[in-house]
C-alpha positions, 0 to 999 in steps of 0.5 A, a space after each residue: 500500500 502506498 500513500 503520502 505521509 501525514 504529519 498531524 498527530 492523529 494522522 501519524 497515530 492512524 498510519 502507525 496502526 495501519 502499518 502494523 495491521 498490514 505487516 501482520 498480513 505481509 503487506 508493505 506500507 510505503 509512505 512517499 512524500 507529503 502534501 507540502 512543498 517542504 515536509 514538516 521538520 525540515 525547515 529549522 533554525 541553526 540550532 535545530 529548533 522550529 520557528 514560532 514566527 512566520 517571517 523568519 520561517 518563510 525566509 528559511 523555507 525559501 532558502 531550503 527550496 523544494 523539488 520540482 513537481 513529479 512528472 507524468 508516470 510512464 506506466 499506468 498502475 492498475 487502479 482499484 475501482 470503487 466497484 471492487 472494494 467491499 464495504 465502501 461507505 454510503 455517500 455522506 449527507 452533504 447537508 445541502 452544501 454544493 460540492 465542487 468538481 473534484 479531481 486533478 483536472 478540475 484543480 488544474 483548470 482552477 489554477 490556470 484560470 487564476 494564472 490567466 488574470 486574478 493572480 496579478 492583482 492578488 495582493 489587493 483583490 484577495 481581501 475582497 470577497 465580492 471579487 473573484 480574486 482568490 484561487 479557491 484551491 484550498 479544497 484541492 490542496 486539502 484533498 491532495 488533488 493538486 500539490 503545492 509544488 505544482 503551484 510553486 513551479 508556475 510562480 514568478 516574481 511579480 507582487 501578486 505571485 509573491 503574495 500567493 507564494 507567501 500564502 502557500 507558506 502560511 499553510 506550511 508554517 502552521 503544519 510545522 507548528 502543529 507537527 512540533 506541538 500537536 497539542 495545539 490543535 485543541 489547546 492553547 499555544 500560549 497557555 496564559 490565555 487559558 485565563 481569559 474569561 469567556 462566556 458559557 451557559 444558555 445565553 452564550 449558546 443562543 448567541 453561538 447558534 445565531 453566529 452559526 446560522 448567520 443571523 447575528 444582525 451584522 450582514 458581513 458576518 452573516 454572509 460569511 456564515 451562510 456561505 460556509 453552510 452553502 458552499 463548505 468554504 468561506 473567503 479568508 478575509 471573512 473568516 478572520 472577521 467572523 472569528 473575531 466577532 465570535 471571540 471578541 463580540 460574543 466572548 465565546 472561546 476559540 475551540 467552539 468556533 474552530 470545531 464548527 468550522 472544521 465540521 463544515 469546511 471542505 478545505 478543513 485543515 487541522 493545522 491551518 484551522 486551529 492556528 488560524 483561530 488562535 491567531 485571531 484569539 491572540 494566543 497562537 504563534 505569531 498571533 494578531 494582538 488580542 486588542 485588535 478587534 475587527 469592526 464587522 461593519 467597517 470590514 464589510 464597508 471596506 471589503 464589500 463596498 457595493 454590498 454584492 457579497 452580502 446580497 448574494 448570501 442574504 436574500 432578506 437584504 437583496 432589496 437594499 442597494 449598494 453599500 447601504 446593505 451593511 446597515 439595513 437598520 438605517 434603511 426604510 423597510 430594511 428589516 421588513 423581510 425577516 433579517 434580525 437586528 444586531 444581537 450585540 452592540 459592537 462598540 460596547 462588546 469591544 470595550 468588554 473584550 479589552 477589559 477582559 484582556 486587561 485582567 490577564 497577568 501583566 506579562 500577557 498585556 506587555 507582550 501585546 502592548 510593549 510600548 504601552 500604546 
C-alpha cells in the first residue's frame, strides 16, 4: 500500500496502526512524500529548533527550496475501482452544501484560470470577497488533488505571485507548528490565555447558534456564515472577521468556533484551522494582538463596498442597494423581510473584550502592548 505521509498527530497515530495491521498480513506500507512543498521538520533554525514566527520561517523555507513537481508516470498502475472494494461507505449527507468538481483536472483548470488574470492583482483583490480574486484551491490542496509544488513551479516574481507564494507558506508554517506541538490543535499555544474569561451557559449558546446560522444582525458576518453552510468554504478575509466577532463580540472561546468550522469546511485543515483561530484569539504563534478587534461593519464597508457579497448570501437584504446593505437598520423597510437586528452592540462588546484582556497577568498585556500604546 502506498500513500503520502501525514504529519498531524492523529494522522501519524492512524498510519502507525495501519502499518502494523498490514505487516501482520505481509503487506508493505510505503509512505512517499507529503502534501507540502517542504515536509514538516525540515525547515529549522541553526540550532535545530522550529520557528514560532512566520517571517523568519518563510525566509528559511525559501532558502531550503523544494523539488520540482513529479512528472507524468510512464506506466499506468492498475487502479482499484470503487466497484471492487467491499464495504465502501454510503455517500455522506452533504447537508445541502454544493460540492465542487473534484479531481486533478478540475484543480488544474482552477489554477490556470487564476494564472490567466486574478493572480496579478492578488495582493489587493484577495481581501475582497465580492471579487473573484482568490484561487479557491484550498479544497484541492486539502484533498491532495493538486500539490503545492505544482503551484510553486508556475510562480514568478511579480507582487501578486509573491503574495500567493507567501500564502502557500502560511499553510506550511502552521503544519510545522502543529507537527512540533500537536497539542495545539485543541489547546492553547500560549497557555496564559487559558485565563481569559469567556462566556458559557444558555445565553452564550443562543448567541453561538445565531453566529452559526448567520443571523447575528451584522450582514458581513452573516454572509460569511451562510456561505460556509452553502458552499463548505468561506473567503479568508471573512473568516478572520467572523472569528473575531465570535471571540471578541460574543466572548465565546476559540475551540467552539474552530470545531464548527472544521465540521463544515471542505478545505478543513487541522493545522491551518486551529492556528488560524488562535491567531485571531491572540494566543497562537505569531498571533494578531488580542486588542485588535475587527469592526464587522467597517470590514464589510471596506471589503464589500457595493454590498454584492452580502446580497448574494442574504436574500432578506437583496432589496437594499449598494453599500447601504451593511446597515439595513438605517434603511426604510430594511428589516421588513425577516433579517434580525444586531444581537450585540459592537462598540460596547469591544470595550468588554479589552477589559477582559486587561485582567490577564501583566506579562500577557506587555507582550501585546510593549510600548504601552
